[in-house]
N, CA, C and O atoms as CSV, one atom per row, in Angstrom:
chain,resi,resn,atom,element,x,y,z
A,1,MET,N,N,0.843,-1.186,0.000
A,1,MET,CA,C,0.000,0.000,0.000
A,1,MET,C,C,0.884,1.243,0.000
A,1,MET,O,O,1.969,1.245,0.581
A,2,THR,N,N,0.420,2.279,-0.644
A,2,THR,CA,C,1.147,3.532,-0.718
A,2,THR,C,C,1.205,4.170,0.665
A,2,THR,O,O,0.284,4.019,1.468
A,3,GLU,N,N,2.286,4.877,0.930
A,3,GLU,CA,C,2.419,5.549,2.224
A,3,GLU,C,C,1.387,6.649,2.369
A,3,GLU,O,O,0.976,7.275,1.392
A,4,LEU,N,N,0.977,6.871,3.605
A,4,LEU,CA,C,0.003,7.918,3.902
A,4,LEU,C,C,0.713,9.110,4.510
A,4,LEU,O,O,1.767,8.916,5.116
A,5,PRO,N,N,0.218,10.313,4.395
A,5,PRO,CA,C,-0.923,10.640,3.547
A,5,PRO,C,C,-0.568,10.494,2.073
A,5,PRO,O,O,0.604,10.503,1.699
A,6,MET,N,N,-1.588,10.360,1.253
A,6,MET,CA,C,-1.346,10.181,-0.181
A,6,MET,C,C,-2.091,11.221,-0.992
A,6,MET,O,O,-3.104,11.765,-0.552
A,7,ASN,N,N,-1.577,11.491,-2.179
A,7,ASN,CA,C,-2.233,12.460,-3.054
A,7,ASN,C,C,-3.442,11.814,-3.733
A,7,ASN,O,O,-3.692,10.621,-3.558
A,8,ILE,N,N,-4.179,12.592,-4.496
A,8,ILE,CA,C,-5.418,12.091,-5.092
A,8,ILE,C,C,-5.167,10.970,-6.090
A,8,ILE,O,O,-5.981,10.053,-6.197
A,9,GLY,N,N,-4.061,11.024,-6.822
A,9,GLY,CA,C,-3.745,9.951,-7.770
A,9,GLY,C,C,-3.517,8.634,-7.062
A,9,GLY,O,O,-4.024,7.596,-7.488
A,10,ALA,N,N,-2.755,8.674,-5.982
A,10,ALA,CA,C,-2.502,7.457,-5.199
A,10,ALA,C,C,-3.783,6.974,-4.526
A,10,ALA,O,O,-4.034,5.771,-4.453
A,11,ALA,N,N,-4.595,7.915,-4.032
A,11,ALA,CA,C,-5.870,7.545,-3.406
A,11,ALA,C,C,-6.775,6.865,-4.431
A,11,ALA,O,O,-7.442,5.877,-4.124
A,12,ALA,N,N,-6.792,7.402,-5.641
A,12,ALA,CA,C,-7.615,6.816,-6.702
A,12,ALA,C,C,-7.142,5.401,-7.020
A,12,ALA,O,O,-7.952,4.484,-7.155
A,13,LYS,N,N,-5.835,5.231,-7.137
A,13,LYS,CA,C,-5.283,3.911,-7.455
A,13,LYS,C,C,-5.557,2.921,-6.327
A,13,LYS,O,O,-5.925,1.774,-6.582
A,14,THR,N,N,-5.382,3.356,-5.097
A,14,THR,CA,C,-5.567,2.485,-3.935
A,14,THR,C,C,-7.024,2.057,-3.754
A,14,THR,O,O,-7.300,0.911,-3.400
A,15,THR,N,N,-7.957,2.990,-4.000
A,15,THR,CA,C,-9.373,2.711,-3.733
A,15,THR,C,C,-10.144,2.221,-4.946
A,15,THR,O,O,-11.234,1.666,-4.812
A,16,GLY,N,N,-9.573,2.426,-6.145
A,16,GLY,CA,C,-10.303,2.052,-7.349
A,16,GLY,C,C,-11.375,3.048,-7.732
A,16,GLY,O,O,-12.245,2.747,-8.548
A,17,ILE,N,N,-11.319,4.233,-7.148
A,17,ILE,CA,C,-12.256,5.306,-7.465
A,17,ILE,C,C,-11.473,6.361,-8.236
A,17,ILE,O,O,-10.389,6.761,-7.812
A,18,SER,N,N,-12.006,6.810,-9.349
A,18,SER,CA,C,-11.278,7.795,-10.150
A,18,SER,C,C,-11.104,9.102,-9.378
A,18,SER,O,O,-11.895,9.430,-8.493
A,19,ALA,N,N,-10.059,9.833,-9.730
A,19,ALA,CA,C,-9.811,11.132,-9.094
A,19,ALA,C,C,-11.006,12.056,-9.302
A,19,ALA,O,O,-11.366,12.823,-8.409
A,20,LYS,N,N,-11.613,11.981,-10.469
A,20,LYS,CA,C,-12.790,12.811,-10.761
A,20,LYS,C,C,-13.930,12.494,-9.788
A,20,LYS,O,O,-14.586,13.401,-9.275
A,21,MET,N,N,-14.160,11.193,-9.538
A,21,MET,CA,C,-15.231,10.813,-8.605
A,21,MET,C,C,-14.883,11.205,-7.175
A,21,MET,O,O,-15.764,11.598,-6.410
A,22,ILE,N,N,-13.616,11.102,-6.809
A,22,ILE,CA,C,-13.211,11.520,-5.463
A,22,ILE,C,C,-13.512,13.002,-5.282
A,22,ILE,O,O,-14.053,13.406,-4.253
A,23,ARG,N,N,-13.162,13.815,-6.279
A,23,ARG,CA,C,-13.460,15.256,-6.197
A,23,ARG,C,C,-14.960,15.492,-6.133
A,23,ARG,O,O,-15.419,16.372,-5.404
A,24,TYR,N,N,-15.735,14.708,-6.893
A,24,TYR,CA,C,-17.194,14.817,-6.855
A,24,TYR,C,C,-17.717,14.489,-5.457
A,24,TYR,O,O,-18.560,15.211,-4.924
A,25,TYR,N,N,-17.221,13.405,-4.862
A,25,TYR,CA,C,-17.658,13.039,-3.515
A,25,TYR,C,C,-17.333,14.147,-2.512
A,25,TYR,O,O,-18.088,14.374,-1.567
A,26,GLU,N,N,-16.227,14.823,-2.716
A,26,GLU,CA,C,-15.898,15.977,-1.873
A,26,GLU,C,C,-16.895,17.104,-2.105
A,26,GLU,O,O,-17.407,17.693,-1.153
A,27,ASP,N,N,-17.168,17.402,-3.365
A,27,ASP,CA,C,-18.066,18.511,-3.713
A,27,ASP,C,C,-19.458,18.330,-3.126
A,27,ASP,O,O,-20.083,19.301,-2.697
A,28,ILE,N,N,-19.954,17.084,-3.103
A,28,ILE,CA,C,-21.307,16.857,-2.589
A,28,ILE,C,C,-21.317,16.585,-1.087
A,28,ILE,O,O,-22.377,16.371,-0.498
A,29,GLY,N,N,-20.135,16.591,-0.466
A,29,GLY,CA,C,-20.057,16.417,0.975
A,29,GLY,C,C,-20.079,14.978,1.453
A,29,GLY,O,O,-20.238,14.728,2.648
A,30,LEU,N,N,-19.923,14.030,0.545
A,30,LEU,CA,C,-19.899,12.627,0.956
A,30,LEU,C,C,-18.645,12.334,1.772
A,30,LEU,O,O,-18.678,11.554,2.724
A,31,ILE,N,N,-17.546,12.965,1.390
A,31,ILE,CA,C,-16.340,12.938,2.213
A,31,ILE,C,C,-15.935,14.382,2.459
A,31,ILE,O,O,-16.251,15.277,1.676
A,32,SER,N,N,-15.236,14.587,3.554
A,32,SER,CA,C,-14.815,15.948,3.869
A,32,SER,C,C,-13.670,16.370,2.963
A,32,SER,O,O,-12.966,15.536,2.393
A,33,LYS,N,N,-13.499,17.669,2.844
A,33,LYS,CA,C,-12.387,18.201,2.052
A,33,LYS,C,C,-11.094,17.772,2.736
A,33,LYS,O,O,-10.936,17.980,3.939
A,34,PRO,N,N,-10.174,17.180,1.994
A,34,PRO,CA,C,-8.928,16.708,2.605
A,34,PRO,C,C,-7.975,17.865,2.892
A,34,PRO,O,O,-8.149,18.980,2.400
A,35,ALA,N,N,-6.977,17.565,3.694
A,35,ALA,CA,C,-5.922,18.542,3.956
A,35,ALA,C,C,-5.187,18.798,2.644
A,35,ALA,O,O,-5.290,18.028,1.689
A,36,ARG,N,N,-4.455,19.885,2.627
A,36,ARG,CA,C,-3.670,20.223,1.436
A,36,ARG,C,C,-2.193,20.269,1.804
A,36,ARG,O,O,-1.818,20.674,2.904
A,37,SER,N,N,-1.374,19.846,0.861
A,37,SER,CA,C,0.076,19.917,1.060
A,37,SER,C,C,0.524,21.365,0.908
A,37,SER,O,O,-0.262,22.228,0.518
A,38,SER,N,N,1.779,21.624,1.215
A,38,SER,CA,C,2.306,22.981,1.061
A,38,SER,C,C,2.225,23.431,-0.394
A,38,SER,O,O,2.183,24.629,-0.674
A,39,GLY,N,N,2.203,22.475,-1.319
A,39,GLY,CA,C,2.065,22.799,-2.735
A,39,GLY,C,C,0.617,22.912,-3.186
A,39,GLY,O,O,0.354,23.164,-4.362
A,40,GLY,N,N,-0.321,22.731,-2.270
A,40,GLY,CA,C,-1.740,22.858,-2.595
A,40,GLY,C,C,-2.419,21.585,-3.059
A,40,GLY,O,O,-3.584,21.612,-3.453
A,41,TYR,N,N,-1.700,20.464,-3.016
A,41,TYR,CA,C,-2.280,19.196,-3.446
A,41,TYR,C,C,-3.087,18.559,-2.320
A,41,TYR,O,O,-2.732,18.666,-1.146
A,42,ARG,N,N,-4.172,17.896,-2.696
A,42,ARG,CA,C,-4.978,17.172,-1.715
A,42,ARG,C,C,-4.135,16.040,-1.127
A,42,ARG,O,O,-3.384,15.373,-1.838
A,43,THR,N,N,-4.276,15.838,0.185
A,43,THR,CA,C,-3.610,14.710,0.844
A,43,THR,C,C,-4.650,13.948,1.661
A,43,THR,O,O,-5.415,14.539,2.424
A,44,TYR,N,N,-4.664,12.643,1.490
A,44,TYR,CA,C,-5.679,11.802,2.109
A,44,TYR,C,C,-5.083,10.973,3.229
A,44,TYR,O,O,-4.032,10.352,3.077
A,45,SER,N,N,-5.782,10.977,4.366
A,45,SER,CA,C,-5.354,10.230,5.552
A,45,SER,C,C,-5.883,8.797,5.491
A,45,SER,O,O,-6.666,8.447,4.609
A,46,THR,N,N,-5.449,7.993,6.427
A,46,THR,CA,C,-5.933,6.614,6.531
A,46,THR,C,C,-7.446,6.585,6.667
A,46,THR,O,O,-8.111,5.778,6.016
A,47,SER,N,N,-7.986,7.440,7.490
A,47,SER,CA,C,-9.433,7.500,7.702
A,47,SER,C,C,-10.174,7.826,6.407
A,47,SER,O,O,-11.200,7.219,6.100
A,48,GLU,N,N,-9.653,8.776,5.660
A,48,GLU,CA,C,-10.300,9.156,4.399
A,48,GLU,C,C,-10.214,8.023,3.374
A,48,GLU,O,O,-11.152,7.800,2.608
A,49,ILE,N,N,-9.101,7.320,3.364
A,49,ILE,CA,C,-8.957,6.180,2.452
A,49,ILE,C,C,-9.949,5.081,2.830
A,49,ILE,O,O,-10.554,4.463,1.954
A,50,HIS,N,N,-10.117,4.836,4.133
A,50,HIS,CA,C,-11.108,3.841,4.583
A,50,HIS,C,C,-12.513,4.259,4.154
A,50,HIS,O,O,-13.305,3.423,3.720
A,51,SER,N,N,-12.821,5.537,4.273
A,51,SER,CA,C,-14.139,6.035,3.850
A,51,SER,C,C,-14.340,5.837,2.352
A,51,SER,O,O,-15.422,5.448,1.914
A,52,LEU,N,N,-13.306,6.102,1.573
A,52,LEU,CA,C,-13.408,5.901,0.122
A,52,LEU,C,C,-13.613,4.432,-0.227
A,52,LEU,O,O,-14.391,4.115,-1.127
A,53,HIS,N,N,-12.925,3.529,0.473
A,53,HIS,CA,C,-13.146,2.086,0.263
A,53,HIS,C,C,-14.600,1.737,0.596
A,53,HIS,O,O,-15.248,0.994,-0.141
A,54,PHE,N,N,-15.103,2.272,1.697
A,54,PHE,CA,C,-16.481,2.025,2.123
A,54,PHE,C,C,-17.449,2.509,1.042
A,54,PHE,O,O,-18.390,1.799,0.685
A,55,ILE,N,N,-17.219,3.712,0.525
A,55,ILE,CA,C,-18.088,4.281,-0.508
A,55,ILE,C,C,-18.085,3.399,-1.747
A,55,ILE,O,O,-19.137,3.107,-2.315
A,56,ARG,N,N,-16.902,2.978,-2.158
A,56,ARG,CA,C,-16.811,2.139,-3.355
A,56,ARG,C,C,-17.600,0.850,-3.175
A,56,ARG,O,O,-18.371,0.461,-4.052
A,57,GLN,N,N,-17.411,0.195,-2.050
A,57,GLN,CA,C,-18.116,-1.062,-1.812
A,57,GLN,C,C,-19.632,-0.844,-1.760
A,57,GLN,O,O,-20.389,-1.623,-2.339
A,58,ALA,N,N,-20.071,0.198,-1.079
A,58,ALA,CA,C,-21.505,0.484,-0.986
A,58,ALA,C,C,-22.091,0.789,-2.362
A,58,ALA,O,O,-23.193,0.340,-2.677
A,59,ARG,N,N,-21.370,1.539,-3.177
A,59,ARG,CA,C,-21.837,1.854,-4.531
A,59,ARG,C,C,-21.886,0.584,-5.384
A,59,ARG,O,O,-22.803,0.416,-6.188
A,60,GLU,N,N,-20.914,-0.307,-5.215
A,60,GLU,CA,C,-20.926,-1.571,-5.962
A,60,GLU,C,C,-22.115,-2.434,-5.567
A,60,GLU,O,O,-22.589,-3.239,-6.368
A,61,LEU,N,N,-22.600,-2.275,-4.343
A,61,LEU,CA,C,-23.793,-2.997,-3.895
A,61,LEU,C,C,-25.074,-2.297,-4.344
A,61,LEU,O,O,-26.178,-2.765,-4.065
A,62,GLY,N,N,-24.916,-1.168,-5.045
A,62,GLY,CA,C,-26.067,-0.492,-5.626
A,62,GLY,C,C,-26.729,0.553,-4.751
A,62,GLY,O,O,-27.765,1.101,-5.128
A,63,PHE,N,N,-26.156,0.843,-3.591
A,63,PHE,CA,C,-26.738,1.888,-2.754
A,63,PHE,C,C,-26.608,3.226,-3.471
A,63,PHE,O,O,-25.606,3.490,-4.135
A,64,SER,N,N,-27.629,4.066,-3.333
A,64,SER,CA,C,-27.591,5.405,-3.923
A,64,SER,C,C,-26.600,6.267,-3.152
A,64,SER,O,O,-26.175,5.912,-2.053
A,65,THR,N,N,-26.244,7.388,-3.733
A,65,THR,CA,C,-25.325,8.310,-3.067
A,65,THR,C,C,-25.917,8.770,-1.736
A,65,THR,O,O,-25.202,8.875,-0.740
A,66,GLN,N,N,-27.213,9.042,-1.719
A,66,GLN,CA,C,-27.865,9.458,-0.478
A,66,GLN,C,C,-27.807,8.346,0.571
A,66,GLN,O,O,-27.530,8.609,1.741
A,67,GLN,N,N,-28.065,7.120,0.158
A,67,GLN,CA,C,-27.991,5.995,1.083
A,67,GLN,C,C,-26.568,5.808,1.593
A,67,GLN,O,O,-26.365,5.502,2.769
A,68,VAL,N,N,-25.582,5.989,0.718
A,68,VAL,CA,C,-24.184,5.873,1.136
A,68,VAL,C,C,-23.875,6.921,2.190
A,68,VAL,O,O,-23.198,6.635,3.178
A,69,ALA,N,N,-24.369,8.134,1.982
A,69,ALA,CA,C,-24.150,9.201,2.967
A,69,ALA,C,C,-24.754,8.816,4.317
A,69,ALA,O,O,-24.139,9.032,5.361
A,70,GLU,N,N,-25.948,8.250,4.291
A,70,GLU,CA,C,-26.595,7.823,5.536
A,70,GLU,C,C,-25.799,6.699,6.196
A,70,GLU,O,O,-25.587,6.707,7.409
A,71,LEU,N,N,-25.362,5.742,5.394
A,71,LEU,CA,C,-24.585,4.624,5.938
A,71,LEU,C,C,-23.258,5.100,6.519
A,71,LEU,O,O,-22.842,4.638,7.582
A,72,LEU,N,N,-22.595,6.021,5.827
A,72,LEU,CA,C,-21.343,6.581,6.350
A,72,LEU,C,C,-21.576,7.280,7.690
A,72,LEU,O,O,-20.795,7.130,8.630
A,73,SER,N,N,-22.651,8.035,7.755
A,73,SER,CA,C,-22.983,8.743,8.995
A,73,SER,C,C,-23.226,7.749,10.132
A,73,SER,O,O,-22.750,7.944,11.250
A,74,LEU,N,N,-23.961,6.695,9.838
A,74,LEU,CA,C,-24.228,5.672,10.858
A,74,LEU,C,C,-22.946,4.938,11.245
A,74,LEU,O,O,-22.747,4.599,12.411
A,75,ARG,N,N,-22.089,4.699,10.274
A,75,ARG,CA,C,-20.806,4.027,10.543
A,75,ARG,C,C,-19.939,4.873,11.460
A,75,ARG,O,O,-19.279,4.354,12.360
A,76,ASN,N,N,-19.945,6.169,11.226
A,76,ASN,CA,C,-19.092,7.073,11.998
A,76,ASN,C,C,-19.659,7.418,13.372
A,76,ASN,O,O,-18.924,7.873,14.248
A,77,ASP,N,N,-20.964,7.204,13.567
A,77,ASP,CA,C,-21.606,7.478,14.853
A,77,ASP,C,C,-21.668,6.171,15.639
A,77,ASP,O,O,-22.558,5.348,15.426
A,78,LYS,N,N,-20.731,5.994,16.532
A,78,LYS,CA,C,-20.630,4.731,17.278
A,78,LYS,C,C,-21.830,4.464,18.187
A,78,LYS,O,O,-21.976,3.357,18.705
A,79,SER,N,N,-22.696,5.473,18.388
A,79,SER,CA,C,-23.875,5.258,19.232
A,79,SER,C,C,-25.124,4.934,18.410
A,79,SER,O,O,-26.202,4.732,18.970
A,80,SER,N,N,-24.979,4.883,17.075
A,80,SER,CA,C,-26.159,4.629,16.239
A,80,SER,C,C,-26.544,3.155,16.297
A,80,SER,O,O,-25.680,2.279,16.280
A,81,PRO,N,N,-27.846,2.887,16.367
A,81,PRO,CA,C,-28.306,1.493,16.429
A,81,PRO,C,C,-28.266,0.844,15.044
A,81,PRO,O,O,-28.482,1.501,14.026
A,82,SER,N,N,-27.989,-0.444,15.032
A,82,SER,CA,C,-27.873,-1.160,13.764
A,82,SER,C,C,-29.208,-1.278,13.037
A,82,SER,O,O,-29.229,-1.522,11.831
A,83,HIS,N,N,-30.323,-1.109,13.751
A,83,HIS,CA,C,-31.617,-1.229,13.073
A,83,HIS,C,C,-31.784,-0.160,11.998
A,83,HIS,O,O,-32.535,-0.362,11.044
A,84,LYS,N,N,-31.098,0.967,12.135
A,84,LYS,CA,C,-31.168,2.000,11.102
A,84,LYS,C,C,-30.453,1.543,9.835
A,84,LYS,O,O,-30.920,1.792,8.723
A,85,VAL,N,N,-29.326,0.878,10.013
A,85,VAL,CA,C,-28.574,0.339,8.870
A,85,VAL,C,C,-29.412,-0.739,8.187
A,85,VAL,O,O,-29.495,-0.794,6.960
A,86,LYS,N,N,-30.026,-1.585,8.994
A,86,LYS,CA,C,-30.853,-2.657,8.434
A,86,LYS,C,C,-32.040,-2.086,7.674
A,86,LYS,O,O,-32.405,-2.616,6.625
A,87,ALA,N,N,-32.647,-1.028,8.172
A,87,ALA,CA,C,-33.796,-0.414,7.496
A,87,ALA,C,C,-33.393,0.122,6.124
A,87,ALA,O,O,-34.126,-0.054,5.151
A,88,ILE,N,N,-32.244,0.768,6.041
A,88,ILE,CA,C,-31.749,1.269,4.753
A,88,ILE,C,C,-31.500,0.094,3.807
A,88,ILE,O,O,-31.846,0.153,2.627
A,89,THR,N,N,-30.901,-0.963,4.331
A,89,THR,CA,C,-30.593,-2.135,3.520
A,89,THR,C,C,-31.859,-2.821,3.038
A,89,THR,O,O,-31.945,-3.207,1.872
A,90,MET,N,N,-32.839,-2.978,3.911
A,90,MET,CA,C,-34.092,-3.629,3.526
A,90,MET,C,C,-34.837,-2.801,2.476
A,90,MET,O,O,-35.450,-3.360,1.566
A,91,SER,N,N,-34.788,-1.497,2.598
A,91,SER,CA,C,-35.393,-0.620,1.590
A,91,SER,C,C,-34.690,-0.806,0.248
A,91,SER,O,O,-35.334,-0.854,-0.800
A,92,HIS,N,N,-33.383,-0.910,0.292
A,92,HIS,CA,C,-32.606,-1.115,-0.938
A,92,HIS,C,C,-32.939,-2.473,-1.559
A,92,HIS,O,O,-33.071,-2.579,-2.778
A,93,ILE,N,N,-33.072,-3.491,-0.745
A,93,ILE,CA,C,-33.439,-4.820,-1.243
A,93,ILE,C,C,-34.806,-4.770,-1.932
A,93,ILE,O,O,-34.987,-5.363,-2.995
A,94,ALA,N,N,-35.759,-4.069,-1.331
A,94,ALA,CA,C,-37.094,-3.942,-1.931
A,94,ALA,C,C,-37.007,-3.255,-3.294
A,94,ALA,O,O,-37.682,-3.654,-4.243
A,95,SER,N,N,-36.181,-2.235,-3.380
A,95,SER,CA,C,-35.979,-1.532,-4.645
A,95,SER,C,C,-35.347,-2.454,-5.684
A,95,SER,O,O,-35.742,-2.452,-6.849
A,96,LEU,N,N,-34.363,-3.239,-5.253
A,96,LEU,CA,C,-33.721,-4.191,-6.171
A,96,LEU,C,C,-34.719,-5.237,-6.671
A,96,LEU,O,O,-34.711,-5.589,-7.850
A,97,LYS,N,N,-35.573,-5.729,-5.782
A,97,LYS,CA,C,-36.579,-6.717,-6.177
A,97,LYS,C,C,-37.506,-6.136,-7.241
A,97,LYS,O,O,-37.857,-6.815,-8.207
A,98,GLU,N,N,-37.897,-4.882,-7.059
A,98,GLU,CA,C,-38.767,-4.219,-8.032
A,98,GLU,C,C,-38.056,-4.090,-9.385
A,98,GLU,O,O,-38.653,-4.342,-10.432
A,99,LYS,N,N,-36.800,-3.703,-9.353
A,99,LYS,CA,C,-36.031,-3.578,-10.602
A,99,LYS,C,C,-35.883,-4.935,-11.283
A,99,LYS,O,O,-36.008,-5.045,-12.503
A,100,ILE,N,N,-35.618,-5.961,-10.488
A,100,ILE,CA,C,-35.480,-7.318,-11.038
A,100,ILE,C,C,-36.784,-7.740,-11.702
A,100,ILE,O,O,-36.773,-8.315,-12.790
A,101,HIS,N,N,-37.905,-7.456,-11.050
A,101,HIS,CA,C,-39.217,-7.805,-11.610
A,101,HIS,C,C,-39.419,-7.103,-12.953
A,101,HIS,O,O,-39.875,-7.721,-13.914
A,102,LYS,N,N,-39.083,-5.826,-13.021
A,102,LYS,CA,C,-39.232,-5.075,-14.268
A,102,LYS,C,C,-38.298,-5.619,-15.349
A,102,LYS,O,O,-38.691,-5.731,-16.510
A,103,LEU,N,N,-37.075,-5.954,-14.975
A,103,LEU,CA,C,-36.130,-6.521,-15.944
A,103,LEU,C,C,-36.606,-7.875,-16.458
A,103,LEU,O,O,-36.476,-8.164,-17.648
A,104,GLU,N,N,-37.152,-8.705,-15.578
A,104,GLU,CA,C,-37.678,-10.010,-15.991
A,104,GLU,C,C,-38.844,-9.828,-16.961
A,104,GLU,O,O,-38.962,-10.571,-17.936
A,105,ALA,N,N,-39.709,-8.843,-16.699
A,105,ALA,CA,C,-40.834,-8.579,-17.598
A,105,ALA,C,C,-40.327,-8.111,-18.962
A,105,ALA,O,O,-40.861,-8.517,-19.994
A,106,MET,N,N,-39.298,-7.256,-18.971
A,106,MET,CA,C,-38.711,-6.802,-20.241
A,106,MET,C,C,-38.109,-7.978,-20.998
A,106,MET,O,O,-38.281,-8.104,-22.210
A,107,LYS,N,N,-37.408,-8.829,-20.277
A,107,LYS,CA,C,-36.780,-9.998,-20.899
A,107,LYS,C,C,-37.841,-10.896,-21.527
A,107,LYS,O,O,-37.668,-11.377,-22.647
A,108,LYS,N,N,-38.933,-11.120,-20.811
A,108,LYS,CA,C,-40.009,-11.976,-21.317
A,108,LYS,C,C,-40.610,-11.374,-22.584
A,108,LYS,O,O,-40.804,-12.076,-23.576
A,109,THR,N,N,-40.902,-10.085,-22.551
A,109,THR,CA,C,-41.483,-9.412,-23.714
A,109,THR,C,C,-40.551,-9.483,-24.912
A,109,THR,O,O,-40.979,-9.807,-26.019
A,110,LEU,N,N,-39.273,-9.179,-24.691
A,110,LEU,CA,C,-38.310,-9.203,-25.792
A,110,LEU,C,C,-38.098,-10.617,-26.326
A,110,LEU,O,O,-37.927,-10.807,-27.530
A,111,SER,N,N,-38.109,-11.594,-25.447
A,111,SER,CA,C,-37.965,-12.993,-25.895
A,111,SER,C,C,-39.144,-13.392,-26.775
A,111,SER,O,O,-38.965,-14.046,-27.802
A,112,GLU,N,N,-40.351,-12.997,-26.367
A,112,GLU,CA,C,-41.545,-13.307,-27.161
A,112,GLU,C,C,-41.478,-12.614,-28.517
A,112,GLU,O,O,-41.796,-13.219,-29.541
A,113,LEU,N,N,-41.066,-11.350,-28.528
A,113,LEU,CA,C,-40.951,-10.622,-29.791
A,113,LEU,C,C,-39.874,-11.231,-30.680
A,113,LEU,O,O,-40.068,-11.365,-31.888
A,114,ALA,N,N,-38.749,-11.596,-30.094
A,114,ALA,CA,C,-37.658,-12.187,-30.872
A,114,ALA,C,C,-38.090,-13.515,-31.497
A,114,ALA,O,O,-37.691,-13.837,-32.616
A,115,SER,N,N,-38.898,-14.275,-30.780
A,115,SER,CA,C,-39.346,-15.559,-31.324
A,115,SER,C,C,-40.329,-15.359,-32.482
A,115,SER,O,O,-40.492,-16.258,-33.307
A,116,CYS,N,N,-40.979,-14.207,-32.556
A,116,CYS,CA,C,-41.919,-13.914,-33.645
A,116,CYS,C,C,-41.220,-13.322,-34.868
A,116,CYS,O,O,-41.798,-13.280,-35.954
A,117,CYS,N,N,-40.009,-12.874,-34.697
A,117,CYS,CA,C,-39.274,-12.248,-35.795
A,117,CYS,C,C,-38.575,-13.336,-36.613
A,117,CYS,O,O,-37.903,-14.209,-36.063
A,118,HIS,N,N,-38.744,-13.266,-37.934
A,118,HIS,CA,C,-38.128,-14.264,-38.810
A,118,HIS,C,C,-36.624,-14.074,-38.932
A,118,HIS,O,O,-35.897,-15.026,-39.217
A,119,GLY,N,N,-36.155,-12.849,-38.719
A,119,GLY,CA,C,-34.723,-12.584,-38.815
A,119,GLY,C,C,-34.171,-12.838,-40.203
A,119,GLY,O,O,-33.042,-13.299,-40.369
A,120,ASP,N,N,-34.990,-12.528,-41.198
A,120,ASP,CA,C,-34.554,-12.785,-42.577
A,120,ASP,C,C,-34.238,-11.473,-43.299
A,120,ASP,O,O,-33.960,-10.459,-42.658
A,121,ASP,N,N,-34.281,-11.497,-44.623
A,121,ASP,CA,C,-33.940,-10.323,-45.418
A,121,ASP,C,C,-35.113,-9.371,-45.628
A,121,ASP,O,O,-34.944,-8.321,-46.248
A,122,HIS,N,N,-36.284,-9.710,-45.131
A,122,HIS,CA,C,-37.460,-8.848,-45.279
A,122,HIS,C,C,-37.441,-7.747,-44.221
A,122,HIS,O,O,-36.850,-7.893,-43.151
A,123,HIS,N,N,-38.102,-6.649,-44.555
A,123,HIS,CA,C,-38.125,-5.516,-43.636
A,123,HIS,C,C,-39.150,-5.694,-42.519
A,123,HIS,O,O,-38.959,-5.159,-41.427
A,124,ASP,N,N,-40.220,-6.425,-42.762
A,124,ASP,CA,C,-41.260,-6.602,-41.748
A,124,ASP,C,C,-40.660,-7.245,-40.504
A,124,ASP,O,O,-39.990,-8.275,-40.573
A,125,CYS,N,N,-40.921,-6.607,-39.366
A,125,CYS,CA,C,-40.343,-7.122,-38.123
A,125,CYS,C,C,-41.282,-6.813,-36.961
A,125,CYS,O,O,-41.571,-5.644,-36.706
A,126,PRO,N,N,-41.760,-7.827,-36.257
A,126,PRO,CA,C,-42.661,-7.604,-35.127
A,126,PRO,C,C,-41.994,-6.834,-33.970
A,126,PRO,O,O,-42.675,-6.184,-33.177
A,127,ILE,N,N,-40.688,-6.917,-33.887
A,127,ILE,CA,C,-39.998,-6.174,-32.829
A,127,ILE,C,C,-40.133,-4.678,-33.087
A,127,ILE,O,O,-40.501,-3.914,-32.195
A,128,LEU,N,N,-39.827,-4.266,-34.327
A,128,LEU,CA,C,-39.953,-2.846,-34.675
A,128,LEU,C,C,-41.403,-2.383,-34.578
A,128,LEU,O,O,-41.676,-1.277,-34.113
A,129,ASP,N,N,-42.338,-3.239,-35.021
A,129,ASP,CA,C,-43.757,-2.894,-34.947
A,129,ASP,C,C,-44.197,-2.669,-33.506
A,129,ASP,O,O,-44.935,-1.727,-33.216
A,130,SER,N,N,-43.748,-3.528,-32.613
A,130,SER,CA,C,-44.123,-3.415,-31.205
A,130,SER,C,C,-43.546,-2.148,-30.572
A,130,SER,O,O,-44.209,-1.482,-29.777
A,131,ILE,N,N,-42.305,-1.825,-30.936
A,131,ILE,CA,C,-41.701,-0.623,-30.388
A,131,ILE,C,C,-42.406,0.628,-30.937
A,131,ILE,O,O,-42.618,1.600,-30.213
A,132,ALA,N,N,-42.758,0.585,-32.211
A,132,ALA,CA,C,-43.427,1.733,-32.845
A,132,ALA,C,C,-44.873,1.884,-32.376
A,132,ALA,O,O,-45.383,3.002,-32.293
A,133,HIS,N,N,-45.523,0.788,-32.075
A,133,HIS,CA,C,-46.940,0.807,-31.669
A,133,HIS,C,C,-47.143,-0.061,-30.442
A,133,HIS,O,O,-47.677,-1.165,-30.554
A,134,PRO,N,N,-46.729,0.411,-29.266
A,134,PRO,CA,C,-46.870,-0.436,-28.064
A,134,PRO,C,C,-48.342,-0.667,-27.740
A,134,PRO,O,O,-49.207,0.157,-28.035
A,135,LEU,N,N,-48.586,-1.801,-27.134
A,135,LEU,CA,C,-49.950,-2.116,-26.708
A,135,LEU,C,C,-50.351,-1.175,-25.585
A,135,LEU,O,O,-49.564,-0.875,-24.687
A,136,GLU,N,N,-51.577,-0.723,-25.657
A,136,GLU,CA,C,-52.110,0.147,-24.604
A,136,GLU,C,C,-52.450,-0.709,-23.383
A,136,GLU,O,O,-52.934,-1.833,-23.515
A,137,ASP,N,N,-52.187,-0.155,-22.180
A,137,ASP,CA,C,-52.612,-0.866,-20.962
A,137,ASP,C,C,-54.125,-0.827,-20.886
A,137,ASP,O,O,-54.739,0.212,-21.129
A,138,GLU,N,N,-54.722,-1.949,-20.553
A,138,GLU,CA,C,-56.198,-2.008,-20.503
A,138,GLU,C,C,-56.703,-1.764,-19.122
A,138,GLU,O,O,-57.913,-1.777,-18.896
C-alpha cells in the first residue's frame, strides 16, 4: 500500500475510485475536504482512504449516493443502532426486487418478440412494430 498521507492519484489507485469521482464526492459532501500539502495538493489520511473504500463497496452494492451518505454517517456514529442500517438495507433490497421484476418482464417481452421475428432479409419485423406501436394498458 502507498504511504500515507497520499495524493489524489494514489488515493484513486488504492481505492479504485477515479480522481474525478473523489473530487465529486468531496463537492457533494460525501467525504470531507482533505488537507492540502504545502504545494496545494490534496492529501488523504488513513481514515479518508477507509471512507473511500467504504463508498466504493456500498456503490458496488447499488446503494444510492444518499444511502451511502446515511450509511457513512451511521458508521461514523458509534452510538447509532444497527436497526437504522438494516432499514436502509431492507429498503434497498425492496428496490432491487422491483427492478429485477421489471427486468424479468422486459426480458419476457423481448424474448416473445424475438421468437416472432423471422430474422430474414425482409423488412417486416414484429420487434420494430411493437416498439413503434406499443400495446395500450387495458
